[in-house]
C-alpha positions, 0 to 999 in steps of 0.5 A: 500499500502506498501513501500521500506524501504529508504536505505539511512536512519537509522531504529530509533529503531536501535539506542539509542537516540543520546544525551549523557548522561553527568552523565553516561559519567563522571560516566565513565571517572573521576577518582582521579587517571585519566586523565579526571577531568571533562565532559561537553556535550552541544548541539552545539558549534562553535568548541569544540578544540576552546572552549577547548583551551580557557579553557587551556589559563585559567590554566585548563587541563584534560576536556572534550567537547562533541558537537552534533553540530559544527557551525565552526568545523575545520578539518586539514589546516583549512578545515571545518567539517559539519554534520547534527546536532545530526548525529555525535559528536564532542569530545575534550579533553585537557591535559598537556602532561608534555612530551615534544618530539613526540608530532606528535604522538598525533593524531595517538594515538588517531586515535587508540582509535577511530579505536578500538572503531569502531572495538569493535562496529562491524565496520572494521575501518583503519587508514589513515595516519595522521588524519583519521579513514576510513571504507575500501571498499570493494574492497581492492584498493578502497578509503575507506570511512570516519567515522572520522577526528582527529585534534591535536592542541597545546596551549601555556599557562602560564603553559606550552604547552597544547594539545587539541584532536579533534575527529569528529566522525560520529555516526548515520548519514544516508546517507542523513546526510553526507556532502559528498558520500566518508563519512559514520558512524558507523549506516551506516557501521553495528555497533552492535544495538542499538547504545548508543552514550554515552556508544560508546564515554565512551569507545573511551575516555576510550581507549583513556586514557590508550594510552595516558598514555602509551605514555606519560611514554615513555616506549615501544613506538617501541610497541605503533608503532606497534600498530598504524602500524597494523591498518594503511591501508595506509602502504603498499600501493602506494600513493601520497603525496601532500605536498603544493608546490609538491607531492611524489609517492611512496610505503608507508613503515612506520610511523618513530620515529617522527610519519612521513609517510616514503614513498619509491620513486624510491628506495629512502627512503622520510619522509612526515611530513605533507600533504595530502596523497591520496591511489592510486589504 
């Protein structure tokens, strides 16, 4: 008797084992003239961002931490981040940016790196302001499915302000592994096979390093903003911004110099610095 394949699972021969190889990752990322000074890979931890925040307070910088599972993962506004162990990767980067202005652009820049990596692996990703990477729905008016979440946190240390950039990326998850129906993974979204998770992360962090160096230089910020705008599925759409004490509904027209989302509301431009944005049909 034959059985039909389960569409909710990713065939095991389509992925390279999801364990990330720290030696390969370090070989790809650690250079004397680069941002990254060390790479650590762990099977599980509470929160990679919290771990690197402690490292920052000890005066260290340029660190990358990757975990196959987080027991206390966090998203924006303290929300949890959960996934079946081994089916997603929590990636955090510790960095002292030196540049003191426009830190709100750092999660947006990180989103560009994640989006471009997904596209390089054959997944049609787009950005949702300010902290999500989505695979757009087949229906262009639909909300899409979340591929990755981003979290940037400032850490004050005796050596100055540090930034921890966190990325939660669903890599090999099948449908049954996802925390909510509105999520997806690289494997489910049609990434090129075999899906080598170590290579994906090396690609992502290499792109992120180049973008962070560009941002740090302060040169041609307008071109960096164009990179973001060209990948942002929020712009040009009617959206609702939930602000905690109210909401705004309007067309998302641009992201300003400070990283705020500018909405056209009843003919007047309003800036949203922080909030949850819902794409309306």
